[in-house]
Structure formats: C-alpha cells, structure tokens
SEKOLRO-305204 format. One line per 2 residues: number of its first residue (from 1); their letters; for each residue x, y, z of N, C-alpha, C, O, CB. Coordinates in pm, whole numbers, plus 50000, padded with zeros to 5 digits. Glycine has a CB too. Layout:
<rs>
NUM	A	X/Y/Z/X/Y/Z/X/Y/Z/X/Y/Z/X/Y/Z; ...
</rs>
This chain:
<rs>
1	MR	55538/92206/96410/55521/92298/96524/55634/92308/96608/55691/92207/96648/55412/92261/96606; 55674/92427/96640/55796/92440/96734/55775/92401/96867/55670/92430/96923/55845/92576/96742
3	LL	55874/92330/96930/55868/92298/97066/55984/92358/97134/55974/92395/97251/55863/92153/97088; 56091/92370/97069/56212/92430/97130/56271/92540/97034/56319/92505/96926/56323/92317/97161
5	KV	56268/92661/97069/56322/92765/96983/56445/92815/97049/56439/92872/97158/56220/92880/96957; 56560/92794/96982/56688/92823/97033/56763/92921/96938/56777/92892/96819/56765/92694/97053
7	TE	56812/93037/96992/56879/93130/96910/57030/93093/96901/57081/93006/96972/56857/93273/96965; 57097/93163/96810/57245/93135/96804/57324/93169/96926/57434/93116/96944/57305/93209/96693
9	DL	57275/93252/97010/57345/93283/97135/57294/93199/97254/57308/93232/97372/57330/93432/97167; 57234/93086/97209/57182/92976/97304/57066/93011/97395/57034/92935/97487/57294/92931/97394
11	KI	57001/93131/97370/56888/93158/97450/56771/93082/97400/56757/93063/97279/56859/93303/97454; 56685/93038/97489/56568/92952/97450/56445/93016/97505/56445/93081/97609/56582/92803/97503
13	EI	56337/92994/97429/56209/93038/97469/56126/92918/97500/56114/92830/97414/56146/93124/97365; 56065/92908/97621/55976/92798/97657/55839/92824/97602/55764/92906/97656/55970/92778/97809
15	LP	55805/92758/97496/55675/92774/97428/55568/92690/97494/55600/92588/97554/55686/92738/97280; 55439/92731/97483/55333/92644/97541/55340/92506/97500/55311/92417/97579/55202/92693/97508
17	ET	55380/92479/97367/55381/92343/97314/55490/92256/97394/55481/92134/97404/55412/92345/97155; 55587/92327/97446/55692/92245/97514/55637/92178/97628/55681/92067/97657/55810/92325/97557
19	LL	55545/92232/97698/55490/92171/97817/55385/92056/97788/55336/91989/97878/55425/92280/97901; 55358/92039/97664/55273/91926/97624/55361/91791/97612/55304/91682/97604/55201/91961/97483
21	IP	55483/91801/97611/55571/91685/97612/55621/91657/97743/55700/91735/97796/55682/91701/97521; 55575/91534/97810/55614/91506/97943/55760/91523/97983/55793/91575/98090/55577/91377/97969
23	EF	55849/91476/97891/55995/91487/97924/56048/91631/97930/56143/91660/98003/56077/91411/97819; 55984/91720/97854/56032/91857/97859/55956/91925/97983/56013/92009/98052/56002/91935/97715
25	KN	55836/91886/98006/55767/91944/98122/55835/91915/98249/55841/92001/98337/55628/91896/98131; 55889/91793/98262/55962/91751/98379/56084/91841/98410/56116/91871/98525/56006/91609/98361
27	IV	56146/91881/98304/56265/91970/98308/56220/92107/98355/56281/92164/98446/56335/91981/98167; 56116/92161/98294/56068/92298/98320/56014/92318/98463/56038/92422/98525/55958/92334/98219
29	KR	55942/92219/98513/55873/92222/98635/55963/92231/98761/55926/92280/98867/55789/92106/98642; 56087/92177/98736/56181/92177/98846/56232/92320/98883/56247/92407/98797/56299/92088/98811
31	TK	56257/92338/99014/56308/92465/99056/56463/92445/99089/56503/92384/99189/56224/92521/99183; 56539/92499/99001/56689/92484/99020/56753/92634/99022/56726/92721/98939/56757/92388/98893
33	KC	56830/92648/99119/56893/92775/99132/57022/92786/99059/57093/92685/99046/56912/92804/99270; 57060/92903/99010/57198/92925/98948/57233/93070/98987/57152/93140/99048/57201/92903/98780
35	KE	57354/93111/98950/57404/93242/98994/57330/93359/98926/57338/93472/98973/57554/93252/98965; 57257/93331/98813/57181/93437/98751/57035/93434/98797/56958/93527/98771/57189/93426/98599
37	DH	56997/93325/98865/56859/93304/98910/56862/93242/99050/56858/93120/99064/56781/93212/98810; 56870/93327/99155/56904/93283/99290/56787/93197/99349/56813/93112/99434/56935/93407/99382
39	DG	56663/93217/99308/56559/93140/99368/56499/93037/99263/56416/92954/99298/56448/93236/99423; 56541/93043/99143/56501/92949/99041/56374/92979/98978/56326/92903/98894/56494/92818/99094
41	RQ	56313/93096/99017/56180/93127/98964/56182/93173/98815/56080/93162/98747/56116/93235/99051; 56291/93222/98765/56304/93257/98624/56330/93146/98531/56338/93167/98410/56407/93353/98607
43	KL	56345/93021/98585/56364/92896/98513/56479/92907/98414/56474/92854/98303/56236/92858/98440; 56584/92979/98459/56703/92997/98373/56780/92864/98359/56837/92835/98254/56797/93109/98434
45	MA	56781/92785/98465/56854/92656/98456/56768/92561/98360/56823/92486/98280/56874/92590/98608; 56642/92570/98373/56556/92489/98275/56587/92526/98143/56604/92436/98060/56407/92506/98295
47	KK	56597/92652/98109/56620/92700/97977/56757/92651/97929/56771/92612/97813/56609/92852/97972; 56854/92652/98011/56991/92609/97976/56979/92454/97942/57032/92406/97841/57099/92638/98102
49	EL	56911/92383/98028/56901/92240/98009/56820/92205/97884/56850/92106/97816/56838/92176/98132; 56721/92283/97854/56649/92258/97723/56728/92294/97601/56715/92229/97496/56519/92336/97718
51	AY	56816/92402/97612/56905/92441/97513/57009/92323/97489/57047/92294/97376/56973/92574/97554; 57050/92262/97596/57138/92143/97591/57078/92030/97518/57142/91963/97438/57174/92097/97726
53	VF	56944/92008/97549/56862/91894/97485/56861/91919/97331/56885/91830/97249/56703/91889/97545; 56830/92049/97299/56817/92084/97158/56945/92062/97084/56943/91998/96979/56774/92227/97143
55	HM	57052/92109/97130/57179/92106/97057/57239/91967/97061/57311/91931/96967/57279/92207/97115; 57214/91885/97165/57262/91747/97167/57190/91659/97068/57250/91567/97012/57247/91690/97305
57	AS	57063/91686/97044/56982/91596/96973/56955/91648/96825/56919/91569/96737/56852/91577/97052; 56972/91771/96802/56936/91831/96677/57045/91819/96567/57164/91811/96600/56903/91975/96701
59	TE	57008/91817/96445/57097/91825/96333/57112/91962/96279/57164/91982/96169/57053/91736/96228; 57064/92063/96359/57072/92204/96327/57165/92272/96422/57211/92211/96519/56934/92269/96330
61	GP	57195/92399/96398/57273/92484/96480/57421/92471/96478/57471/92386/96405/57232/92468/96607; 57495/92549/96552/57638/92559/96543/57707/92433/96596/57826/92414/96569/57686/92680/96619
63	YA	57642/92350/96668/57714/92233/96725/57682/92105/96644/57729/91997/96680/57675/92212/96876; 57607/92115/96538/57570/91995/96467/57684/91917/96404/57673/91795/96386/57477/92030/96364
65	SY	57789/91984/96373/57900/91922/96306/57995/91853/96401/58082/91778/96357/57973/92022/96228; 57979/91877/96535/58066/91816/96637/58033/91671/96659/57919/91630/96640/58056/91889/96768
67	TL	58131/91594/96698/58100/91463/96750/58016/91478/96878/58015/91585/96940/58232/91382/96777; 57940/91365/96920/57859/91385/97036/57950/91416/97164/57910/91492/97252/57770/91257/97057
69	FD	58065/91356/97170/58151/91384/97286/58187/91527/97288/58167/91594/97390/58277/91300/97286; 58241/91579/97178/58289/91713/97165/58172/91808/97180/58188/91916/97236/58360/91733/97031
71	RH	58055/91771/97132/57935/91861/97139/57902/91875/97294/57873/91985/97342/57804/91797/97052; 57909/91767/97366/57870/91772/97512/57963/91868/97586/57920/91955/97661/57876/91628/97579
73	IQ	58098/91848/97561/58196/91926/97623/58182/92075/97593/58198/92160/97682/58327/91877/97581; 58152/92106/97468/58135/92245/97429/58007/92310/97498/58009/92424/97545/58124/92252/97272
75	LA	57902/92231/97499/57777/92276/97559/57793/92297/97713/57744/92393/97772/57665/92173/97530; 57865/92200/97771/57889/92213/97916/57968/92347/97949/57939/92415/98047/57972/92085/97966
77	ND	58063/92379/97868/58133/92499/97889/58047/92627/97852/58042/92728/97923/58262/92493/97808; 57980/92611/97736/57908/92734/97689/57792/92762/97767/57769/92878/97799/57867/92725/97549
79	LF	57712/92663/97804/57587/92687/97876/57601/92697/98025/57542/92781/98092/57491/92581/97844; 57685/92603/98076/57694/92595/98222/57824/92644/98283/57845/92647/98404/57672/92456/98263
81	ED	57914/92683/98185/58051/92730/98228/58125/92636/98327/58193/92676/98421/58039/92867/98294; 58103/92505/98293/58155/92400/98383/58182/92273/98293/58089/92199/98261/58048/92367/98505
83	HT	58304/92251/98254/58337/92138/98168/58299/92003/98236/58284/91903/98166/58488/92140/98133; 58284/91998/98363/58252/91875/98440/58101/91849/98449/58060/91745/98499/58310/91886/98583
85	WQ	58018/91945/98398/57872/91931/98417/57834/91811/98333/57886/91786/98224/57790/92065/98374; 57730/91732/98396/57679/91617/98329/57523/91623/98340/57468/91665/98442/57740/91484/98393
87	PD	57454/91579/98232/57307/91577/98242/57259/91482/98332/57319/91374/98343/57246/91554/98118; 57150/91509/98402/57088/91409/98494/56977/91327/98415/56957/91352/98296/57023/91483/98623
89	EE	56913/91238/98477/56822/91144/98405/56712/91219/98326/56677/91182/98214/56755/91045/98507; 56660/91327/98388/56557/91404/98318/56602/91462/98193/56534/91457/98091/56506/91509/98401
91	VK	56721/91520/98201/56779/91584/98079/56812/91482/97974/56789/91508/97856/56906/91664/98113; 56864/91365/98011/56889/91262/97921/56767/91207/97852/56768/91173/97734/56957/91158/97989
93	AG	56655/91200/97934/56532/91158/97877/56477/91260/97777/56414/91222/97679/56435/91133/97985; 56500/91388/97801/56462/91494/97711/56536/91484/97578/56477/91504/97471/56489/91628/97774
95	VE	56666/91452/97587/56745/91439/97467/56692/91321/97381/56679/91333/97259/56895/91419/97503; 56664/91215/97443/56609/91089/97369/56472/91121/97313/56441/91076/97202/56596/90959/97468
97	RF	56388/91198/97382/56253/91229/97331/56262/91326/97214/56185/91317/97119/56164/91289/97442; 56356/91420/97223/56381/91515/97107/56417/91432/96988/56360/91453/96881/56497/91620/97137
99	KD	56508/91341/97001/56565/91262/96891/56435/91186/96826/56417/91184/96705/56687/91153/96950; 56352/91127/96913/56244/91054/96857/56149/91140/96777/56105/91100/96668/56171/90986/96962
101	LN	56116/91257/96829/56020/91342/96763/56081/91416/96639/56011/91459/96547/55965/91443/96864; 56211/91428/96643/56284/91507/96531/56334/91423/96420/56382/91472/96318/56404/91582/96587
103	QT	56321/91290/96441/56392/91198/96351/56308/91170/96223/56188/91145/96231/56423/91064/96426; 56371/91176/96111/56312/91136/95982/56418/91052/95907/56536/91055/95945/56268/91265/95895
105	PS	56379/90979/95806/56484/90901/95725/56598/90996/95682/56716/90962/95683/56418/90832/95592; 56553/91117/95646/56663/91203/95599/56756/91249/95704/56874/91271/95680/56611/91320/95531
107	SQ	56700/91266/95831/56795/91307/95937/56880/91194/95982/56993/91216/96026/56722/91363/96056; 56830/91070/95971/56917/90951/96005/57028/90943/95902/57143/90920/95940/56833/90814/96007
109	AL	57001/90960/95780/57100/90962/95673/57204/91071/95701/57324/91050/95686/57031/90986/95534; 57154/91186/95743/57241/91301/95770/57340/91270/95881/57457/91307/95868/57158/91423/95807
111	NT	57299/91203/95990/57378/91171/96100/57482/91065/96053/57596/91069/96099/57290/91123/96217; 57445/90970/95960/57543/90872/95909/57648/90945/95829/57765/90906/95833/57475/90765/95821
113	II	57611/91051/95756/57715/91125/95677/57805/91197/95772/57926/91190/95753/57650/91226/95576; 57756/91265/95873/57836/91331/95967/57938/91239/96036/58056/91273/96050/57749/91394/96065
115	NA	57890/91122/96079/57978/91025/96140/58092/90980/96040/58208/90961/96076/57894/90902/96188; 58047/90965/95911/58145/90917/95814/58249/91033/95790/58369/91007/95777/58072/90873/95676
117	LH	58205/91149/95785/58310/91258/95769/58402/91267/95886/58521/91292/95863/58244/91396/95749; 58362/91249/96008/58450/91253/96123/58549/91140/96109/58667/91159/96138/58371/91243/96258
119	KS	58508/91023/96064/58598/90899/96055/58691/90925/95941/58808/90889/95950/58516/90760/96031; 58645/90988/95827/58729/91017/95720/58844/91112/95759/58958/91096/95717/58649/91073/95612
121	NK	58809/91207/95837/58905/91307/95878/59015/91235/95961/59134/91262/95944/58833/91423/95961; 58972/91142/96055/59070/91069/96129/59165/90984/96041/59285/90972/96068/59000/90983/96227
123	IV	59105/90925/95935/59182/90842/95850/59283/90929/95778/59399/90889/95765/59093/90764/95752; 59243/91046/95730/59335/91142/95665/59446/91177/95750/59562/91175/95708/59266/91264/95626
125	DA	59413/91213/95879/59519/91255/95971/59615/91141/95999/59735/91165/96012/59461/91306/96102; 59565/91016/96008/59649/90904/96041/59744/90873/95915/59861/90836/95932/59558/90777/96081
127	LI	59689/90889/95796/59768/90861/95681/59876/90966/95661/59988/90933/95621/59680/90853/95561; 59844/91092/95690/59943/91202/95677/60050/91183/95779/60168/91201/95750/59878/91342/95694
129	NQ	60012/91147/95898/60113/91121/96006/60208/91010/95966/60329/91019/95984/60042/91083/96141; 60145/90898/95906/60226/90789/95865/60326/90820/95756/60440/90775/95761/60140/90682/95822
131	IE	60284/90896/95659/60360/90938/95549/60479/91027/95599/60594/91009/95559/60269/91012/95448; 60446/91118/95682/60545/91209/95735/60652/91131/95819/60771/91159/95813/60474/91319/95822
133	QD	60603/91031/95898/60705/90955/95971/60791/90865/95882/60911/90845/95903/60639/90871/96077; 60721/90810/95778/60808/90735/95681/60911/90811/95607/61019/90761/95576/60727/90672/95582
135	LT	60875/90938/95579/60978/91027/95516/61093/91058/95611/61210/91062/95573/60913/91160/95470; 61052/91081/95744/61163/91099/95841/61246/90985/95855/61367/91000/95868/61115/91132/95970
137	DE	61191/90868/95854/61263/90742/95869/61330/90695/95735/61398/90593/95732/61166/90633/95919; 61310/90769/95634/61369/90744/95504/61322/90607/95454/61403/90530/95402/61524/90751/95510
139	KH	61198/90576/95469/61147/90442/95436/61153/90416/95289/61167/90302/95245/61004/90425/95484; 61143/90524/95214/61152/90515/95062/61290/90453/95017/61302/90405/94904/61134/90663/94997
141	KS	61389/90456/95105/61516/90402/95071/61533/90253/95100/61633/90191/95062/61616/90477/95141; 61432/90196/95169/61445/90059/95204/61339/89973/95137/61269/90020/95047/61438/90044/95351
143	GI	61326/89852/95178/61220/89754/95125/61191/89650/95226/61268/89631/95320/61266/89684/94992; 61076/89579/95208/61047/89469/95295/61005/89347/95216/60978/89355/95096/60941/89508/95393
145	NN	61000/89238/95283/60954/89111/95220/60803/89102/95253/60763/89117/95369/61037/88979/95276; 60725/89080/95155/60582/89060/95177/60551/88913/95208/60642/88832/95219/60502/89106/95054
147	KK	60427/88881/95223/60389/88749/95261/60421/88646/95159/60430/88528/95195/60248/88746/95291; 60438/88678/95038/60479/88589/94931/60627/88579/94912/60676/88511/94822/60418/88632/94806
149	GQ	60698/88649/95001/60843/88644/94987/60905/88736/94883/61024/88731/94851/60881/88508/94955; 60820/88817/94837/60866/88925/94731/60912/89048/94806/60861/89085/94912/60744/88969/94626
151	IV	61008/89106/94748/61064/89236/94806/60982/89354/94749/60969/89373/94628/61224/89255/94768; 60928/89430/94843/60851/89550/94801/60927/89667/94844/60968/89676/94959/60709/89554/94861
153	SG	60948/89762/94752/61033/89880/94783/60950/89975/94874/60827/89975/94875/61080/89955/94649; 61028/90054/94948/60970/90153/95040/60891/90265/94960/60791/90321/95004/61086/90219/95129
155	VE	60945/90290/94845/60874/90386/94749/60734/90335/94718/60635/90407/94732/60955/90402/94612; 60728/90215/94678/60595/90144/94651/60502/90149/94770/60386/90187/94757/60617/89994/94614
157	LM	60550/90113/94882/60465/90122/95007/60421/90262/95034/60304/90284/95065/60541/90069/95130; 60509/90360/95024/60462/90494/95052/60367/90541/94946/60276/90617/94978/60577/90590/95066
159	LN	60381/90500/94813/60290/90543/94716/60150/90479/94740/60047/90537/94706/60344/90510/94579; 60151/90361/94799/60021/90301/94837/59948/90380/94936/59827/90399/94924/60038/90167/94890
161	DL	60022/90429/95040/59966/90515/95144/59912/90640/95081/59800/90681/95110/60071/90550/95252; 59993/90702/94992/59952/90831/94929/59825/90808/94849/59732/90888/94856/60067/90889/94835
163	QA	59819/90704/94775/59704/90674/94690/59575/90653/94782/59464/90693/94747/59735/90542/94600; 59599/90591/94899/59483/90575/94990/59437/90712/95044/59317/90739/95056/59520/90479/95111
165	LL	59535/90795/95074/59510/90932/95119/59431/91009/95024/59333/91073/95061/59636/91002/95145; 59472/91004/94895/59402/91081/94789/59261/91030/94769/59169/91108/94742/59479/91074/94657
167	KV	59243/90894/94783/59112/90827/94766/59016/90880/94873/58906/90924/94840/59125/90669/94777; 59057/90877/94997/58970/90923/95104/58944/91073/95090/58830/91116/95107/59033/90892/95242
169	AN	59045/91155/95059/59026/91299/95043/58932/91333/94930/58861/91433/94937/59159/91366/95019; 58929/91250/94826/58841/91270/94712/58698/91246/94748/58608/91308/94691/58880/91180/94599
171	EI	58675/91152/94847/58530/91128/94885/58475/91228/94979/58353/91239/94990/58513/90993/94949; 58556/91304/95048/58507/91401/95144/58424/91507/95079/58315/91534/95130/58620/91464/95217
173	PK	58464/91569/94973/58376/91670/94906/58243/91613/94864/58141/91681/94878/58445/91728/94784; 58237/91492/94813/58116/91422/94775/58018/91410/94897/57897/91433/94889/58152/91280/94719
175	SI	58080/91374/95007/57996/91358/95134/57941/91492/95180/57828/91500/95229/58082/91294/95253; 58018/91596/95164/57978/91729/95203/57864/91776/95117/57769/91838/95165/58093/91826/95194
177	DQ	57875/91743/94979/57764/91778/94899/57625/91708/94938/57517/91766/94936/57800/91746/94758; 57644/91576/94974/57529/91499/95015/57463/91555/95151/57342/91554/95173/57573/91351/95032
179	YE	57559/91603/95236/57519/91659/95363/57438/91784/95336/57330/91798/95392/57642/91689/95454; 57483/91873/95254/57420/92001/95218/57281/91982/95161/57186/92052/95196/57507/92077/95117
181	KL	57272/91880/95069/57145/91852/94998/57043/91795/95107/56927/91836/95112/57170/91744/94874; 57092/91703/95188/57004/91641/95291/56951/91741/95389/56835/91739/95428/57077/91533/95367
183	DE	57047/91835/95430/57017/91940/95525/56899/92029/95471/56807/92065/95544/57146/92025/95551; 56909/92059/95345/56808/92142/95279/56675/92059/95274/56567/92112/95299/56856/92185/95133
185	KI	56687/91939/95243/56567/91846/95237/56496/91834/95369/56373/91833/95378/56609/91704/95192; 56578/91826/95473/56516/91806/95608/56444/91935/95649/56340/91932/95714/56625/91766/95718
187	LK	56504/92051/95607/56433/92179/95641/56302/92185/95573/56204/92232/95631/56516/92302/95602; 56296/92140/95454/56165/92145/95370/56067/92045/95438/55948/92074/95450/56191/92101/95205
189	EK	56114/91938/95479/56026/91835/95549/55964/91890/95677/55845/91873/95705/56110/91707/95584; 56044/91953/95750/56000/92014/95874/55904/92130/95854/55806/92143/95927/56119/92060/95950
191	QA	55932/92213/95756/55837/92324/95722/55709/92265/95678/55603/92314/95718/55893/92417/95611; 55710/92158/95597/55586/92102/95547/55501/92042/95664/55380/92064/95668/55616/91995/95440
193	KA	55562/91971/95753/55497/91914/95866/55446/92023/95962/55337/92012/96018/55591/91820/95936; 55528/92129/95980/55486/92232/96072/55366/92298/96019/55273/92329/96094/55594/92333/96097
195	SK	55364/92322/95887/55239/92380/95818/55124/92298/95834/55015/92350/95857/55257/92400/95671; 55139/92166/95824/55025/92073/95829/54964/92067/95964/54842/92062/95976/55066/91936/95788
197	YR	55043/92067/96067/54996/92041/96203/54978/92177/96283/54925/92178/96394/55098/91944/96278; 55021/92286/96226/55002/92414/96302/54857/92434/96338/54763/92412/96261/55052/92537/96218
199	GS	54845/92477/96459/54705/92494/96509/54640/92371/96564/54527/92377/96614/54619/92545/96400; 54710/92256/96556/54657/92130/96611/54724/92105/96741/54834/92155/96767/54678/92011/96514
201	AE	54660/92028/96823/54713/91999/96955/54810/91880/96944/54884/91852/97037/54599/91969/97057; 54808/91812/96829/54897/91693/96813/55033/91741/96788/55051/91825/96700/54852/91600/96699
203	IN	55133/91693/96859/55279/91726/96839/55347/91611/96777/55358/91502/96833/55352/91763/96971; 55392/91638/96658/55466/91526/96584/55596/91565/96532/55668/91477/96485/55387/91475/96467
205	EF	55639/91696/96536/55758/91734/96472/55812/91864/96534/55736/91940/96594/55736/91748/96324; 55936/91888/96519/56001/92015/96556/56020/92097/96429/56063/92045/96326/56139/91990/96629
207	ER	55989/92226/96438/56016/92313/96323/56149/92381/96351/56182/92415/96465/55900/92419/96300; 56224/92399/96245/56351/92472/96248/56329/92609/96302/56236/92678/96261/56414/92480/96111
209	S	56417/92652/96397/56400/92789/96454/56473/92881/96360/56476/93002/96383/56457/92802/96603
</rs>
C-alpha cells in the first residue's frame, strides 16, 4: 500500500494512508509557511519535507545512487533551494520510520552493494592518482628495499598498483549486475505485499510509485 507517492519532479501527494503513520502525520499537521504558501494552508512545506523523507530513506528514485551526505545536499538544494537546510527532529523521525517500514532483506543487501560501489569508486580514483603521480615522479626508474632487505623495482611496484586497479575495476560490473537484479526483486516484493494488503487498514509496506 502506498504511503508516499513522489513523482520525478519531486511533487508529492499526501494520501489518506500517510496520516495513519504518526511520524508522517506529525509532519503534515504542522503549519509552516514558505514563499509559495504564505499562510501554510496548502501544506507545501509538509509535502517538501515528506519528499525529503522519501528520497533520503528510499532505494528508489533519482537520488538512490547518491551517498547519504550527497543525497542530503542535493535534496536541500532541489527541494528547499537552500544548501544549509537541515531536517528537524520530526523529519528525522519520518526518515527512520520510512526506513523501518520499507526495509526488507533485499533492500538491506541493495544498500550494502551501493555502499560497496561508492567505496570501489574511491579506491579506483586513489589508485589512478597514485599511478599518475608515480609516472610523473618516474618511479618506474627507481627501486626500494622491502622489509626483507630485497630490492624491488619501481616497475614491479607500479605493476602491483595496476593489477590492484584492474581487480577492483573488474568487480564493479559484477556489483552493478547484482544491484539491478536486487532492484527488480525489491519491486516484485513490494508489488506482492501491496496486493496482499490493499484494502486493509494495516500498513506494513510502501509500494513503488
């Protein structure tokens, strides 16, 4: 059953089911003014805050591939047009509640893969920078003594870095394949649960919008 329906242009519809969740109801019932809603009656700020909740906690949508830090910065700019904007306690509680309701073993695995991909990209960047610096310093023309007192050539050291780079790069496509398969599995899980509980007052899961 859907609780938060967010479109690609970040517009959100407050569904009746939304108000059955205390953390979301607390956000909606507040009266907050903004430049598009001078008296707060249109609940535009609540809709923006709920959109923030959705995108910060969801494995779906255009922000899903961002790290949490970058995701927050992008949403602060895109939703509130203010990079310094920070969620208050009610919004933070909404994010945590969404995570609880939206979490499955598959979504947990998906988050693990996303984090691994971000770390892999950082490792690749670091290795490339190191290799480029070593070429600039002409490290391949020199050598060092290792812990055993053996002389190791610069060429050998650079080849080790290159092999490490290729190894990490080779794992990235495999992780992307796993990501795509899990993403499809999560969609099917949510559709199945939405079908099971549709029409019931019990709220157990978010349906993909």
